[in-house]
C-alpha positions as CSV (number, residue, x, y, z in Angstrom):
1,M,-4.8,224.1,-28.5
2,D,-1.5,225.5,-27.6
3,A,1.7,224.0,-29.1
4,K,3.9,221.9,-27.0
5,K,6.6,224.0,-25.4
6,R,9.8,223.5,-27.4
7,S,12.8,222.1,-25.3
8,R,15.8,224.4,-24.7
9,W,18.2,221.6,-25.5
10,R,16.5,220.4,-28.8
11,D,18.5,220.6,-32.0
12,E,17.0,223.0,-34.6
13,D,17.1,220.2,-37.3
14,E,15.5,217.4,-35.3
15,D,12.7,215.5,-37.2
16,T,10.0,214.9,-34.6
17,E,7.9,212.9,-36.9
18,L,10.7,210.5,-37.7
19,M,11.7,210.0,-34.2
20,E,8.0,209.1,-33.2
21,K,7.9,206.7,-36.1
22,K,11.1,205.0,-35.0
23,R,9.8,204.9,-31.5
24,Q,6.6,203.1,-32.5
25,E,8.5,200.7,-34.6
26,K,10.8,199.8,-31.6
27,E,7.7,199.3,-29.3
28,K,6.1,197.1,-32.0
29,K,9.2,194.8,-32.2
30,K,9.6,194.7,-28.5
31,K,5.9,193.6,-28.0
32,L,6.3,190.9,-30.7
33,K,9.4,189.6,-29.1
34,Q,7.8,189.3,-25.7
35,E,4.8,187.5,-27.3
36,K,7.2,185.0,-28.8
37,K,8.9,184.4,-25.5
38,A,5.6,183.9,-23.8
39,V,4.5,181.2,-26.4
40,A,7.9,179.4,-26.1
41,A,7.7,179.4,-22.3
42,A,4.1,178.1,-22.4
43,A,5.2,175.1,-24.7
44,I,8.0,174.1,-22.4
45,E,6.1,174.2,-19.4
46,S,3.3,172.1,-20.9
47,K,5.9,169.5,-21.7
48,T,7.8,169.3,-18.6
49,G,5.0,170.2,-16.1
50,N,7.5,172.4,-14.3
51,K,7.3,176.0,-13.9
52,I,10.3,178.0,-15.3
53,A,12.3,179.5,-12.5
54,T,12.3,183.4,-12.5
55,A,15.0,185.7,-11.6
56,S,13.0,186.7,-8.5
57,Q,13.6,183.3,-6.9
58,S,16.6,183.4,-4.5
59,P,18.8,180.4,-4.0
60,K,18.6,178.8,-0.5
61,I,21.6,177.6,1.4
62,S,22.2,175.5,4.4
63,N,21.2,177.0,7.8
64,D,24.4,175.6,9.0
65,A,26.4,178.4,7.4
66,R,28.2,180.5,9.9
67,P,27.3,184.2,10.0
68,S,31.0,185.1,10.5
69,D,31.7,183.6,7.0
70,L,29.2,185.9,5.4
71,R,29.7,189.1,7.4
72,D,32.9,190.3,5.5
73,S,31.2,189.8,2.2
74,G,28.1,191.8,3.0
75,L,25.8,188.7,2.7
76,K,23.3,187.5,5.3
77,I,20.8,184.7,5.7
78,S,17.1,185.4,6.3
79,D,14.9,183.4,8.8
80,E,13.7,181.4,5.8
81,G,17.3,180.4,5.0
82,I,17.5,182.6,1.9
83,L,20.7,184.1,1.0
84,Q,20.5,188.0,0.8
85,F,22.9,190.6,-0.3
86,N,23.0,194.5,-0.9
87,A,22.8,195.0,-4.5
88,P,23.9,198.4,-5.9
89,L,21.1,200.9,-6.5
90,I,20.3,201.2,-10.2
91,K,18.3,204.1,-11.2
92,S,17.6,205.9,-14.6
93,C,19.3,209.1,-15.7
94,R,17.7,212.4,-15.1
95,S,16.4,214.6,-18.0
96,V,18.5,217.5,-19.3
97,E,15.4,219.6,-18.7
98,N,16.5,219.8,-15.1
99,Y,19.1,222.2,-16.2
100,E,18.6,225.7,-17.7
101,R,20.8,226.2,-20.8
102,L,22.8,229.4,-20.3
103,N,25.3,229.6,-23.2
104,H,27.5,227.7,-25.5
105,I,31.1,227.2,-24.4
106,E,33.0,225.4,-27.1
107,E,33.0,222.5,-29.5
108,G,35.6,219.9,-29.5
109,T,36.3,216.7,-31.4
110,Y,34.1,214.5,-29.2
111,G,31.4,216.8,-27.9
112,V,29.8,220.2,-27.6
113,V,30.1,221.9,-24.2
114,F,27.3,224.1,-22.7
115,K,27.0,226.1,-19.6
116,G,24.0,225.2,-17.5
117,R,22.3,225.8,-14.2
118,D,20.7,223.3,-12.1
119,L,17.1,224.3,-11.7
120,V,16.8,222.7,-8.3
121,T,20.1,223.8,-6.5
122,G,20.9,226.8,-8.8
123,E,24.5,225.6,-9.1
124,V,26.2,226.2,-12.5
125,Y,27.8,223.1,-14.4
126,A,29.4,222.4,-17.7
127,L,27.3,220.0,-19.8
128,K,29.1,218.1,-22.6
129,K,26.9,216.9,-25.2
130,L,28.4,213.6,-26.7
131,K,28.7,213.4,-30.5
132,A,27.3,210.3,-31.8
133,D,28.9,208.9,-35.0
134,K,26.2,208.5,-37.5
135,N,28.2,206.0,-39.5
136,Q,28.4,203.6,-36.5
137,Q,25.8,202.0,-34.3
138,G,25.9,202.2,-30.6
139,F,27.4,204.5,-27.9
140,P,30.7,206.0,-28.9
141,I,33.6,204.2,-27.3
142,T,35.5,207.5,-26.7
143,S,32.6,208.6,-24.6
144,L,32.4,205.4,-22.5
145,R,36.0,205.6,-21.8
146,E,35.8,209.3,-20.7
147,I,32.8,208.5,-18.3
148,H,34.6,205.4,-17.0
149,T,37.8,207.2,-16.4
150,L,36.2,210.2,-14.7
151,Q,34.2,207.9,-12.4
152,Q,37.5,206.3,-11.4
153,I,39.5,209.4,-10.7
154,T,38.8,211.6,-7.6
155,H,41.5,214.4,-7.4
156,P,41.3,218.1,-6.6
157,N,43.2,218.7,-9.9
158,V,40.9,216.6,-12.2
159,V,37.5,217.9,-13.3
160,G,34.7,216.2,-11.3
161,I,31.7,214.4,-12.9
162,K,28.3,214.8,-11.4
163,E,25.9,212.7,-13.5
164,L,24.7,211.8,-16.9
165,V,21.5,213.3,-18.2
166,V,19.5,212.6,-21.4
167,G,17.3,214.5,-23.8
168,G,14.4,213.4,-25.9
169,S,16.3,211.4,-28.5
170,L,19.1,208.8,-28.5
171,D,21.7,211.4,-29.7
172,Q,21.0,213.8,-26.7
173,I,23.3,212.4,-24.0
174,Y,25.2,214.9,-21.7
175,I,27.9,214.4,-19.1
176,V,27.4,217.0,-16.3
177,M,30.8,218.3,-15.0
178,E,31.9,221.0,-12.7
179,Y,32.2,224.4,-14.3
180,V,35.6,226.0,-14.4
181,D,36.1,229.5,-15.7
182,H,39.0,229.3,-18.1
183,D,41.1,227.0,-20.0
184,L,44.8,227.6,-19.7
185,R,45.3,228.3,-23.4
186,E,42.7,231.0,-23.6
187,L,43.9,232.5,-20.4
188,M,47.6,232.7,-21.6
189,Q,46.5,234.3,-24.9
190,S,44.5,237.0,-22.9
191,I,47.3,238.1,-20.6
192,R,50.1,240.4,-21.9
193,E,53.1,238.7,-20.2
194,P,53.9,235.1,-19.3
195,F,53.2,233.8,-15.9
196,L,55.8,234.6,-13.1
197,Q,58.2,231.8,-12.2
198,S,56.3,231.2,-8.8
199,E,53.1,231.1,-10.7
200,V,54.5,228.6,-13.1
201,K,55.6,226.4,-10.3
202,T,52.2,226.4,-8.8
203,I,50.5,225.4,-12.1
204,M,53.2,222.8,-12.9
205,R,53.0,221.2,-9.4
206,Q,49.1,220.9,-9.7
207,L,49.5,219.3,-13.2
208,L,52.1,216.9,-12.1
209,S,50.0,216.0,-9.0
210,A,47.0,215.0,-11.0
211,T,49.2,213.2,-13.6
212,Q,51.1,211.2,-10.9
213,Y,47.6,210.2,-9.5
214,M,46.3,209.0,-12.9
215,H,49.6,207.0,-13.7
216,S,49.5,205.4,-10.1
217,H,45.9,204.2,-11.1
218,W,47.2,202.9,-14.5
219,I,45.6,205.6,-16.7
220,I,47.2,207.6,-19.3
221,H,45.5,210.7,-20.6
222,R,46.9,210.8,-24.1
223,D,45.9,214.4,-24.9
224,L,47.5,216.7,-22.4
225,K,47.6,220.3,-23.8
226,T,46.9,223.8,-22.5
227,S,43.5,223.9,-23.9
228,N,42.5,220.7,-21.9
229,L,43.7,222.2,-18.7
230,L,41.0,224.4,-16.9
231,I,42.0,226.9,-14.4
232,S,39.4,228.6,-12.0
233,S,39.5,232.2,-11.0
234,G,41.1,231.0,-7.7
235,A,44.0,229.5,-9.8
236,I,43.1,225.9,-9.2
237,L,44.0,223.7,-12.2
238,K,41.8,220.9,-13.4
239,I,42.7,218.4,-16.1
240,A,39.8,217.8,-18.5
241,D,38.8,216.0,-21.7
242,F,39.5,212.2,-21.1
243,G,38.1,211.2,-24.5
244,L,41.4,209.7,-25.4
245,A,42.3,208.4,-22.0
246,R,43.2,204.7,-21.7
247,T,44.3,202.2,-19.0
248,Y,47.6,200.6,-19.7
249,S,49.3,197.5,-18.5
250,D,52.8,196.3,-17.6
251,P,54.0,195.0,-20.1
252,V,52.4,197.4,-22.4
253,K,50.2,196.3,-25.1
254,P,49.9,197.7,-28.7
255,M,47.9,200.8,-29.1
256,T,47.3,203.3,-31.9
257,P,50.1,206.0,-32.3
258,L,47.6,208.4,-33.5
259,V,46.8,210.1,-30.1
260,V,47.8,213.5,-28.6
261,T,47.3,216.8,-30.4
262,L,50.1,217.3,-32.8
263,W,51.9,220.2,-31.0
264,Y,52.1,218.1,-27.8
265,R,52.8,214.6,-29.4
266,A,55.9,212.7,-28.3
267,P,58.5,211.8,-30.9
268,E,58.0,208.1,-30.5
269,L,54.4,208.4,-31.5
270,L,55.4,210.4,-34.6
271,L,57.7,207.8,-35.6
272,G,54.9,205.1,-35.3
273,A,55.5,203.6,-32.0
274,K,52.5,201.3,-30.8
275,E,53.8,200.3,-27.4
276,Y,53.9,203.2,-25.0
277,S,52.7,204.3,-21.6
278,T,53.1,207.1,-19.2
279,E,56.1,208.6,-21.1
280,I,53.9,210.2,-23.8
281,D,52.0,212.3,-21.1
282,M,55.3,213.5,-19.6
283,W,56.5,214.8,-23.0
284,S,53.3,216.7,-23.3
285,I,53.8,218.2,-19.8
286,G,57.4,219.2,-21.0
287,C,55.8,221.0,-24.0
288,I,53.3,222.7,-21.6
289,F,56.1,223.8,-19.2
290,G,57.9,225.4,-22.1
291,E,54.7,227.1,-23.3
292,L,54.1,228.5,-19.8
293,L,57.6,230.0,-19.8
294,T,57.4,231.7,-23.1
295,N,53.5,232.2,-23.7
296,K,53.8,230.4,-27.1
297,P,53.9,226.7,-28.2
298,L,57.4,225.0,-28.3
299,F,56.7,222.9,-31.4
300,D,53.8,224.4,-33.6
301,G,54.2,222.1,-36.6
302,K,51.8,222.2,-39.4
303,S,51.9,218.6,-40.2
304,E,53.6,215.5,-38.7
305,I,56.5,215.8,-41.0
306,N,57.0,219.4,-40.1
307,Q,56.5,218.5,-36.3
308,I,59.4,216.0,-36.4
309,K,61.7,218.4,-38.0
310,K,61.0,221.2,-35.5
311,I,61.6,218.8,-32.6
312,F,64.8,217.4,-34.1
313,D,66.1,220.8,-35.0
314,Y,65.5,222.0,-31.5
315,L,66.9,219.0,-29.6
316,G,69.1,217.3,-32.1
317,Y,68.8,214.3,-34.3
318,P,68.8,211.0,-32.5
319,D,70.6,207.8,-33.3
320,S,70.9,204.3,-31.7
321,K,73.4,205.5,-29.2
322,S,71.3,208.4,-27.9
323,W,68.0,206.7,-28.2
324,S,67.9,203.0,-27.4
325,G,65.5,201.3,-29.7
326,Y,65.4,204.2,-32.1
327,N,66.2,202.1,-35.2
328,K,63.3,199.6,-34.4
329,L,60.7,202.3,-34.7
330,P,58.5,201.9,-37.9
331,H,59.3,205.2,-39.4
332,A,63.0,205.8,-38.1
333,K,64.4,204.1,-41.3
334,N,62.9,206.8,-43.4
335,I,64.5,209.8,-41.6
336,N,67.2,211.6,-43.5
337,P,69.2,213.9,-41.2
338,P,70.5,216.9,-43.3
339,K,74.3,216.6,-43.5
340,D,74.8,220.3,-43.0
341,R,72.6,220.6,-40.1
342,P,73.8,222.9,-37.4
343,I,74.4,221.8,-33.7
344,P,71.2,222.6,-31.8
345,A,71.3,225.4,-29.3
346,S,71.1,224.4,-25.7
347,L,67.9,224.8,-23.7
348,R,69.6,227.5,-21.6
349,S,69.8,229.7,-24.7
350,H,66.0,229.4,-25.3
351,F,65.1,230.0,-21.6
352,P,67.8,232.5,-20.4
353,F,65.7,233.6,-17.5
354,L,65.1,230.0,-16.2
355,T,67.1,228.7,-13.3
356,S,69.6,225.8,-13.7
357,A,67.1,223.5,-11.8
358,G,64.3,224.6,-14.2
359,V,66.4,223.9,-17.2
360,D,67.3,220.5,-15.8
361,L,63.6,219.7,-15.2
362,L,62.6,220.6,-18.7
363,S,65.4,218.7,-20.3
364,K,64.4,215.6,-18.5
365,L,60.7,216.2,-19.6
366,L,61.9,216.6,-23.1
367,Q,64.1,213.6,-23.6
368,L,63.9,212.0,-27.0
369,D,64.4,208.5,-25.5
370,P,61.2,207.7,-23.6
371,T,63.1,205.4,-21.3
372,K,65.1,208.4,-20.0
373,R,62.1,210.7,-19.5
374,I,61.4,211.7,-15.9
375,T,58.2,210.3,-14.3
376,A,55.6,212.5,-12.6
377,S,56.6,211.2,-9.2
378,E,60.1,212.1,-9.8
379,A,59.4,215.6,-11.1
380,L,57.3,216.5,-8.1
381,K,60.5,215.9,-5.9
382,H,62.7,218.0,-8.3
383,P,64.7,220.9,-6.7
384,Y,63.0,223.3,-9.0
385,F,59.9,223.3,-6.8
386,T,61.9,224.0,-3.7
387,E,64.3,226.7,-4.7
388,D,63.4,230.4,-4.6
389,P,61.1,231.9,-5.8
390,K,58.8,229.3,-4.0
391,P,55.5,228.4,-5.7
392,K,53.0,231.1,-5.1
393,P,49.7,230.1,-3.2
394,P,46.7,230.0,-5.5
395,E,44.8,232.7,-3.5
396,E,47.7,235.1,-4.1
397,F,47.5,235.0,-8.0
398,S,46.3,238.3,-9.7
399,P,42.8,238.3,-10.8
400,F,42.2,236.7,-14.2
401,P,40.1,238.3,-17.0
402,T,36.5,237.2,-17.3
403,A,35.8,234.0,-19.3
404,L,34.1,236.1,-22.1
405,E,37.1,238.5,-22.4
406,S,39.6,235.7,-22.6
407,R,37.8,233.8,-25.3
408,E,37.9,236.8,-27.5
409,H,41.8,236.4,-27.9
410,V,42.0,232.7,-28.5
411,E,43.8,231.7,-31.8
412,S,43.3,228.5,-33.7
413,S,45.1,225.5,-32.8
414,P,45.1,221.8,-33.9
415,G,42.6,219.5,-32.5
416,A,42.9,215.9,-31.2
417,P,43.4,213.3,-33.9
418,A,39.8,212.3,-34.3
419,V,40.6,209.6,-36.9
420,A,42.3,207.5,-34.1
421,H,38.9,206.5,-32.9
422,G,36.9,206.2,-36.3
423,Q,35.8,209.8,-36.5
424,G,36.0,210.7,-40.0
425,G,36.9,207.1,-41.0
426,N,35.7,207.5,-44.6
427,D,38.9,209.6,-45.4
428,A,40.7,207.6,-47.9
429,A,43.9,209.3,-47.1
430,T,44.0,208.0,-43.6
431,G,41.9,204.8,-43.4
432,L,39.9,203.6,-40.4
433,L,42.1,203.4,-37.3
434,T,41.2,201.6,-34.2
435,D,42.5,201.4,-30.6
436,D,41.7,197.9,-29.7
437,E,44.6,195.8,-28.8
438,D,43.2,192.9,-30.8
439,E,42.9,195.0,-33.9
440,V,46.2,196.8,-33.8
441,E,47.7,194.4,-36.2
442,A,44.9,195.2,-38.7
443,T,45.5,198.9,-38.4
444,R,47.2,200.5,-41.3
445,I,48.7,204.0,-41.1
446,L,48.9,205.5,-44.6
447,L,51.5,208.1,-44.4
448,A,51.9,211.4,-46.2
449,S,53.6,211.0,-49.4
450,P,57.4,211.8,-49.4
451,A,56.7,213.6,-52.8
452,A,55.0,216.2,-50.8
453,D,57.7,216.5,-48.2
454,K,59.3,220.0,-48.6
455,T,61.6,219.6,-45.6
456,G,64.0,217.1,-47.1
457,L,63.5,215.0,-44.0
458,F,62.7,211.7,-45.7
459,R,65.1,209.5,-47.6
460,E,64.7,209.2,-51.4
461,G,62.6,206.3,-52.4
462,A,61.1,206.1,-48.9
463,Q,57.6,204.6,-48.8
464,G,56.0,207.0,-46.3
465,G,56.5,209.9,-44.1
466,A,55.4,210.4,-40.5
467,G,51.7,210.5,-40.5
468,F,48.6,212.3,-41.7
469,Q,47.9,216.0,-42.2
470,L,45.9,217.6,-39.4
471,R,43.2,220.1,-40.6
472,F,43.2,223.4,-38.7
473,G,39.8,224.9,-37.9
């Protein structure tokens, strides 16, 4: 007899026998539980003489109820006087076998992305296989947040979600999303020259439009960077990777500061701020803006200590006058500004070909004080986007390299801080960090040792530096 055809999506190291044994044990426990419930129900029925009401029984209401009172709520009364309503349709997820696996695209902190074709429609999609943490039970909280956020957002510059599909085991869950040819980082590394000013304006305006939409719906992305910005061959930008996204409130509630990839992380987060909102996304957009203009990261720190130093050397060292609330940040007291530090050069000197309006927008995005940072709505109305040269229509962009060609030039860059959500929580150097408001007080951030600080940034005798070391890979 021929062996059963092997699934295209099946992992090479999957232990079929073990999975079948677990399934049988689960079925056995389920059957035993049902039998116990039946015995208990029979005992209660024999004592009371009444049948136990089932979920299928609908409550009756008075026939005197007015139809006009129910029409707006979608309810109606049947001829028998039974209240009826339209319940949402609930159906099971389709199998991943409905897609043909084409090739592997990339692997990130929270999932592996594949390119697949729908066997029914022939359309091509990106399938993100969610990573399950073997040290914790249940569905990964970052994946739940990503799915929930994508379902809430419908915007032309945010990647769309089609459905969830499942494989043959509990660790095979995929998010099916629209496929986009490039990410911005790989594209920038594959082209020889930076984008034209008119092209930068088009990209920035799309990014700000999607960010403004997110913020107006009380969502912060918390990991905006060039590799999380997808761009199609028609120059349409899409924000992706919502694994760190969260809803926020006013007033803001405490959250973990270990969010956003290091090169794009706002200074208040590097200094330990736990109460923040949309300002951290705007700082990231400022870093992206600078990167679009120069084709290289603005602040490419190798550690959090080094990142703070690069930012302060570039923009100047803050104090309580230039940054309200600076002295109240957890790690600000450990900062030791060099006595012989030079006066930082102006942004104009770093971007000599940028217009005055462009320099003004960049400076407002890169304000050290988050309360002075420009919002997405304000940025969209900035004169930079209305002066010459005007934003170039996406259809007039020069053809981009193919996705395969562009990926051959991609250099390594830091990833998202996985420890912020319990990934790699066994690392004694960082401890287990959570992002639930009720547990923030229990969160302890063990900082890099001042003894390892080669920058001279921290005061003598300080208890900690400014975070953990990111591993590059």
